C-alpha positions as a Markdown table, in Angstrom:
| # | Residue | x | y | z |
|---|---|---|---|---|
| 1 | Met | 123.5 | 75.6 | 117.0 |
| 2 | Ala | 122.0 | 76.8 | 113.8 |
| 3 | Ala | 124.2 | 79.9 | 113.8 |
| 4 | Ser | 127.2 | 77.6 | 114.4 |
| 5 | Val | 126.3 | 75.4 | 111.4 |
| 6 | Arg | 125.8 | 78.5 | 109.2 |
| 7 | Trp | 129.2 | 79.9 | 110.2 |
| 8 | Ser | 130.9 | 76.5 | 109.6 |
| 9 | Leu | 129.2 | 76.2 | 106.2 |
| 10 | Ser | 130.1 | 79.7 | 105.2 |
| 11 | Arg | 133.7 | 79.1 | 106.2 |
| 12 | Phe | 133.7 | 75.9 | 104.3 |
| 13 | Met | 132.4 | 77.6 | 101.1 |
| 14 | Arg | 134.9 | 80.4 | 101.4 |
| 15 | Ser | 137.7 | 77.8 | 101.8 |
| 16 | Cys | 136.4 | 75.9 | 98.7 |
| 17 | His | 136.3 | 79.1 | 96.7 |
| 18 | Leu | 139.8 | 80.0 | 97.7 |
| 19 | Arg | 141.1 | 76.5 | 96.8 |
| 20 | Leu | 139.4 | 76.7 | 93.5 |
| 21 | Glu | 140.8 | 80.1 | 92.8 |
| 22 | Ile | 144.3 | 79.1 | 93.7 |
| 23 | Thr | 144.0 | 75.9 | 91.6 |
| 24 | Tyr | 142.8 | 78.1 | 88.6 |
| 25 | Leu | 145.7 | 80.5 | 89.0 |
| 26 | Arg | 148.2 | 77.6 | 89.3 |
| 27 | Asn | 146.8 | 75.9 | 86.2 |
| 28 | Leu | 147.3 | 79.0 | 84.1 |
| 29 | Ser | 150.7 | 78.2 | 82.8 |
| 30 | Val | 151.9 | 80.1 | 79.7 |
| 31 | Ser | 154.3 | 78.2 | 77.5 |
| 32 | Thr | 156.2 | 79.3 | 74.4 |
| 33 | Gln | 156.8 | 77.6 | 71.1 |
| 34 | Asp | 159.3 | 78.5 | 68.4 |
| 35 | Thr | 158.1 | 79.2 | 64.8 |
| 36 | Pro | 159.8 | 79.0 | 61.4 |
| 37 | Asn | 160.2 | 82.8 | 61.7 |
| 38 | Pro | 163.1 | 83.6 | 64.1 |
| 39 | Arg | 161.4 | 87.0 | 64.8 |
| 40 | Ser | 158.1 | 85.4 | 65.9 |
| 41 | Leu | 157.4 | 83.4 | 69.0 |
| 42 | Lys | 154.1 | 81.6 | 69.9 |
| 43 | Phe | 152.6 | 81.9 | 73.4 |
| 44 | Leu | 150.2 | 79.3 | 74.6 |
| 45 | Pro | 148.1 | 80.2 | 77.7 |
| 46 | Gly | 146.7 | 76.7 | 77.9 |
| 47 | Lys | 143.2 | 77.9 | 77.3 |
| 48 | Pro | 141.2 | 79.3 | 74.3 |
| 49 | Val | 142.3 | 82.8 | 73.0 |
| 50 | Leu | 139.8 | 83.4 | 70.2 |
| 51 | Gly | 138.4 | 79.9 | 70.2 |
| 52 | Met | 137.7 | 80.2 | 66.5 |
| 53 | Gly | 139.2 | 82.4 | 63.9 |
| 54 | Thr | 142.3 | 84.7 | 64.0 |
| 55 | Arg | 142.9 | 88.4 | 64.4 |
| 56 | Asp | 146.0 | 90.4 | 63.3 |
| 57 | Phe | 147.4 | 93.5 | 65.0 |
| 58 | Pro | 150.1 | 94.8 | 62.7 |
| 59 | Thr | 150.6 | 98.1 | 64.5 |
| 60 | Ser | 149.9 | 99.4 | 68.0 |
| 61 | Asp | 147.2 | 101.7 | 66.6 |
| 62 | Ser | 145.3 | 98.7 | 65.4 |
| 63 | Ala | 145.2 | 97.4 | 69.0 |
| 64 | Glu | 143.9 | 100.6 | 70.6 |
| 65 | Ser | 140.6 | 99.1 | 71.5 |
| 66 | Phe | 141.9 | 95.7 | 72.6 |
| 67 | Pro | 143.4 | 95.6 | 76.1 |
| 68 | Leu | 145.6 | 92.6 | 75.9 |
| 69 | Ala | 147.1 | 93.4 | 72.5 |
| 70 | Arg | 147.5 | 97.0 | 73.6 |
| 71 | Asp | 149.4 | 96.0 | 76.7 |
| 72 | Leu | 151.7 | 93.6 | 74.7 |
| 73 | Phe | 152.6 | 96.5 | 72.4 |
| 74 | Gln | 153.9 | 98.3 | 75.5 |
| 75 | Ile | 156.7 | 95.7 | 75.7 |
| 76 | Glu | 159.9 | 97.1 | 74.2 |
| 77 | Gly | 160.8 | 95.4 | 70.9 |
| 78 | Ile | 157.3 | 94.2 | 69.9 |
| 79 | Lys | 156.4 | 94.9 | 66.3 |
| 80 | Ser | 153.1 | 93.0 | 65.9 |
| 81 | Val | 150.6 | 90.9 | 67.8 |
| 82 | Phe | 148.5 | 88.0 | 66.4 |
| 83 | Tyr | 145.6 | 86.1 | 68.1 |
| 84 | Gly | 144.9 | 82.5 | 67.1 |
| 85 | Pro | 142.3 | 80.0 | 68.3 |
| 86 | Asp | 144.5 | 79.0 | 71.4 |
| 87 | Phe | 147.7 | 81.0 | 71.0 |
| 88 | Ile | 149.2 | 84.5 | 70.7 |
| 89 | Thr | 152.1 | 85.2 | 68.3 |
| 90 | Leu | 154.4 | 88.0 | 69.0 |
| 91 | Thr | 156.8 | 89.3 | 66.4 |
| 92 | Lys | 159.8 | 91.4 | 67.4 |
| 93 | Thr | 161.2 | 94.4 | 65.5 |
| 94 | Asp | 164.5 | 92.9 | 64.5 |
| 95 | Asp | 167.1 | 90.2 | 65.1 |
| 96 | Asp | 169.1 | 92.3 | 67.5 |
| 97 | Val | 166.2 | 92.3 | 70.1 |
| 98 | Glu | 166.6 | 89.5 | 72.5 |
| 99 | Trp | 163.7 | 87.2 | 73.3 |
| 100 | Thr | 164.7 | 86.8 | 77.0 |
| 101 | Asp | 163.2 | 90.0 | 78.3 |
| 102 | Ile | 160.3 | 90.0 | 75.8 |
| 103 | Lys | 159.3 | 86.5 | 76.9 |
| 104 | Arg | 159.3 | 87.3 | 80.6 |
| 105 | His | 157.3 | 90.5 | 80.2 |
| 106 | Ala | 154.8 | 88.9 | 77.7 |
| 107 | Ile | 154.1 | 86.0 | 80.0 |
| 108 | Glu | 153.4 | 88.4 | 82.9 |
| 109 | Val | 151.0 | 90.5 | 80.7 |
| 110 | Ile | 149.2 | 87.4 | 79.3 |
| 111 | Thr | 148.8 | 85.8 | 82.7 |
| 112 | Lys | 147.5 | 88.9 | 84.4 |
| 113 | Phe | 145.0 | 89.5 | 81.6 |
| 114 | Phe | 143.5 | 86.0 | 81.7 |
| 115 | Glu | 143.4 | 86.1 | 85.5 |
| 116 | Ser | 141.3 | 89.2 | 85.2 |
| 117 | Gly | 138.5 | 87.4 | 83.3 |
| 118 | Glu | 138.2 | 90.3 | 80.9 |
| 119 | Ala | 136.9 | 89.5 | 77.4 |
| 120 | Ile | 139.9 | 89.3 | 74.9 |
| 121 | Thr | 138.0 | 90.9 | 72.0 |
| 122 | Thr | 134.5 | 92.1 | 71.1 |
| 123 | Gly | 135.3 | 92.7 | 67.4 |
| 124 | Ala | 135.1 | 90.4 | 64.4 |
| 125 | Thr | 137.9 | 88.0 | 63.5 |
| 126 | His | 139.2 | 87.5 | 60.0 |
| 127 | Ala | 136.0 | 86.7 | 57.9 |
| 128 | Glu | 137.5 | 86.6 | 54.4 |
| 129 | Asn | 137.7 | 82.8 | 54.5 |
| 130 | Ser | 134.0 | 82.5 | 55.3 |
| 131 | Val | 131.7 | 81.2 | 52.6 |
| 132 | Thr | 129.4 | 83.8 | 51.0 |
| 133 | Glu | 126.5 | 83.7 | 48.6 |
| 134 | Asp | 128.6 | 85.3 | 45.9 |
| 135 | Asp | 131.3 | 82.5 | 45.9 |
| 136 | Asp | 131.4 | 80.4 | 42.7 |
| 137 | Glu | 132.3 | 76.7 | 42.7 |
| 138 | Ile | 136.0 | 77.4 | 42.3 |
| 139 | Val | 136.2 | 79.9 | 45.2 |
| 140 | Leu | 134.2 | 77.5 | 47.4 |
| 141 | Met | 136.8 | 74.7 | 46.7 |
| 142 | Ile | 139.7 | 77.1 | 47.3 |
| 143 | Lys | 138.2 | 78.2 | 50.7 |
| 144 | Glu | 137.5 | 74.6 | 51.7 |
| 145 | Leu | 141.1 | 73.5 | 50.9 |
| 146 | Leu | 142.4 | 76.5 | 52.8 |
| 147 | Asp | 140.3 | 75.8 | 55.9 |
| 148 | Thr | 140.7 | 72.0 | 56.0 |
| 149 | Arg | 144.3 | 71.4 | 54.7 |
| 150 | Ile | 146.3 | 74.6 | 54.8 |
| 151 | Arg | 145.3 | 76.9 | 57.5 |
| 152 | Pro | 145.5 | 74.4 | 60.4 |
| 153 | Thr | 149.1 | 73.7 | 59.4 |
| 154 | Val | 150.0 | 77.4 | 59.1 |
| 155 | Gln | 148.3 | 78.1 | 62.5 |
| 156 | Glu | 150.5 | 75.4 | 64.1 |
| 157 | Asp | 153.4 | 77.6 | 63.1 |
| 158 | Gly | 151.8 | 80.7 | 64.7 |
| 159 | Gly | 150.3 | 82.3 | 61.6 |
| 160 | Asp | 147.4 | 82.2 | 59.2 |
| 161 | Val | 146.5 | 82.5 | 55.5 |
| 162 | Ile | 143.7 | 84.9 | 54.6 |
| 163 | Phe | 141.8 | 84.5 | 51.3 |
| 164 | Lys | 141.7 | 87.9 | 49.4 |
| 165 | Gly | 140.4 | 86.9 | 46.0 |
| 166 | Phe | 140.6 | 84.7 | 42.9 |
| 167 | Glu | 141.0 | 86.4 | 39.5 |
| 168 | Asp | 142.2 | 85.2 | 36.1 |
| 169 | Gly | 143.6 | 81.9 | 37.6 |
| 170 | Thr | 145.4 | 83.7 | 40.4 |
| 171 | Val | 144.6 | 83.1 | 44.1 |
| 172 | Lys | 145.4 | 86.1 | 46.2 |
| 173 | Leu | 146.4 | 85.4 | 49.8 |
| 174 | Lys | 147.5 | 87.5 | 52.7 |
| 175 | Leu | 150.0 | 85.9 | 55.2 |
| 176 | Val | 149.6 | 87.1 | 58.8 |
| 177 | Gly | 151.1 | 86.3 | 62.2 |
| 178 | Ser | 154.5 | 84.5 | 62.1 |
| 179 | Cys | 154.2 | 84.3 | 58.3 |
| 180 | Thr | 154.8 | 88.1 | 58.0 |
| 181 | Gly | 158.4 | 88.7 | 57.0 |
| 182 | Cys | 159.3 | 85.0 | 57.5 |
| 183 | Pro | 162.3 | 84.0 | 55.4 |
| 184 | Ser | 160.5 | 80.8 | 54.3 |
| 185 | Ser | 157.1 | 82.4 | 53.5 |
| 186 | Thr | 157.8 | 82.6 | 49.8 |
| 187 | Val | 158.7 | 78.9 | 49.7 |
| 188 | Thr | 155.6 | 78.0 | 51.8 |
| 189 | Leu | 153.4 | 80.0 | 49.4 |
| 190 | Lys | 154.8 | 78.6 | 46.2 |
| 191 | Asn | 155.9 | 75.0 | 47.0 |
| 192 | Gly | 153.3 | 74.3 | 49.6 |
| 193 | Ile | 150.1 | 76.2 | 49.1 |
| 194 | Gln | 150.3 | 76.8 | 45.4 |
| 195 | Asn | 151.2 | 73.1 | 44.6 |
| 196 | Met | 148.3 | 71.8 | 46.8 |
| 197 | Leu | 145.7 | 74.2 | 45.2 |
| 198 | Gln | 146.9 | 73.4 | 41.7 |
| 199 | Phe | 146.7 | 69.6 | 42.4 |
| 200 | Tyr | 143.1 | 69.7 | 43.5 |
| 201 | Ile | 141.9 | 72.7 | 41.4 |
| 202 | Pro | 143.2 | 72.8 | 37.8 |
| 203 | Glu | 141.8 | 76.3 | 37.4 |
| 204 | Val | 144.4 | 77.7 | 39.7 |
| 205 | Asp | 147.5 | 78.9 | 37.8 |
| 206 | Met | 149.4 | 80.6 | 40.5 |
| 207 | Val | 149.2 | 82.0 | 44.1 |
| 208 | Glu | 150.1 | 85.6 | 44.8 |
| 209 | Gln | 150.8 | 87.2 | 48.2 |
| 210 | Val | 149.0 | 90.5 | 48.7 |
| 211 | Glu | 148.7 | 93.1 | 51.4 |
| 212 | Asp | 145.9 | 95.4 | 52.4 |
| 213 | Glu | 146.2 | 99.1 | 51.4 |
| 214 | Val | 146.5 | 100.0 | 55.1 |
| 215 | Asp | 149.4 | 97.5 | 55.4 |
| 216 | Asp | 151.2 | 99.2 | 52.5 |
| 217 | Ile | 150.7 | 102.6 | 54.2 |
| 218 | Asn | 151.9 | 101.4 | 57.6 |
| 219 | Lys | 155.0 | 99.8 | 56.0 |
| 220 | Lys | 155.9 | 103.0 | 54.2 |
| 221 | Val | 155.5 | 105.0 | 57.4 |
| 222 | Phe | 157.6 | 102.5 | 59.4 |
| 223 | Thr | 160.3 | 102.5 | 56.7 |
| 224 | Glu | 160.4 | 106.3 | 56.6 |
| 225 | Leu | 160.6 | 106.6 | 60.4 |
| 226 | Asp | 163.3 | 103.9 | 60.6 |
| 227 | Lys | 165.3 | 105.8 | 58.0 |
| 228 | Lys | 165.0 | 109.1 | 60.0 |
| 229 | Leu | 166.1 | 107.4 | 63.2 |
| 230 | Gln | 169.2 | 105.9 | 61.4 |
| 231 | Asp | 170.1 | 109.3 | 59.8 |
| 232 | Ser | 169.7 | 111.2 | 63.1 |
């Protein structure tokens, strides 16, 4: 009798576990969302990606230690990968590359990764917007505006704005994710971000888009490689 009860209980628990697992897999539905940049597409797995913060992978080399980003770069036509709080933005190499195949493969890769339960990243996210002891009053106000009024809107479009410095009235910002190479990024920077910062902070004269040194190097290498391929 006791053995029969234990067997029934064990069977019941396995059945519950199976049902829970099946429910979990069925609930993992990856959707996509267009961005202002026709070369970028936002993928939403329906669960947290980074939870907080963002992380940019402008090249496949930068994703070497990050399994999901590395696997996404294996998809033909992918130029860059970007992690947001609850989304992943993929940017394709050019307009001639169709989203149809990229989307199908990307959803498969993302679904498989989240089903594995593996940690998405162990590294630091963009920390430039974090408050530091060296920040003066103006920089603190700039960062607060970026975090509360500007970044949430930009992230809705699949990108992010990273604070890189404030000097002689100029706010230096780096645009990442879908903002990279977006035709409307200059308009967003000047008419949107600059106007808002100037309205609340009179000390701001202008906003300037900057890139990291490594980004400049990568861009030059990519341009040279592209030229060689076209000439061959």
